[in-house]
N, C-alpha and C positions, 0 to 999 in steps of 0.2 A: 937363979936362971930362970925360972919360971914366972916372979917377977915381972922378969924383962916381954918375958914371948905375952905376958899379960897385957902389959902397959900398949905393948905392940900394936897389939888387937885389941885392946879399946882407942889407941890413936886413930888408927888404920878405920875404922866403925866412925870414928866422930869425922876424919876425912872422907872417907863413902856417904856419908850424912847430909856434910858441906855441897861436897860435888851437884850430890842431887838437888840438895833446894836454890845452888848454884844454877842449875841447866834450866830448872822449872822456870825460876824468875827469869833467866834468861829468854826461852819459849815463850812467857807473858810477854814479857818486852818485846819481842821479836814480832808476836799480833797484834800488839796496841801499835806497833809502828807499819806494819801490815795493813791497819784497818783507815789508820790515816793517810798512808798513799791512795788503797781504794777511794775512800773520801775526797781529796785534795781530784784523781783523777774524773770520779767521776761530778762532783762539779764543776771543771775545765769544761768536761764533755757537756754539761749545761749550759754555760757561761758561752761555747763555742757554738754549739745551737742556737743558743735566744739570738748570739751576733749577725748570724746565717741569718735567720728570718727576718729580725729588724734589714738587713740588708736587703732582702727578698722583698720586702713591703716597702718600703722606700724605691726601690728597681720598676715597682709596680707606680707608684705613685707616681713618678718623674713618667713613665710611661703616659698613664690617666692624663698630667698638665699638658705633657707634650702633645698628644692627642687633641684635647683642650683648645688650647691655643693652636695646633692649626688647625683645627675647624674653625675658628674665630677668624684665623688670617682670611681661610681662602671663603669665609661667607660673605 
């Protein structure tokens, strides 16, 4: 009877250690996943900002070129 109790305690202890180790691994995986998501979000924000900036530059250039053409036509 005592051997059964000792076996159960040892088995429970192993299970608890396995659960703790698995939870730690899951947390590390979650942290890695979250870091990847944040990096993708940052990259997307940079890409969107660069596209918006390029669109603004093109709009400015179109305005300048249009002004020069209008000035040449009316001159």
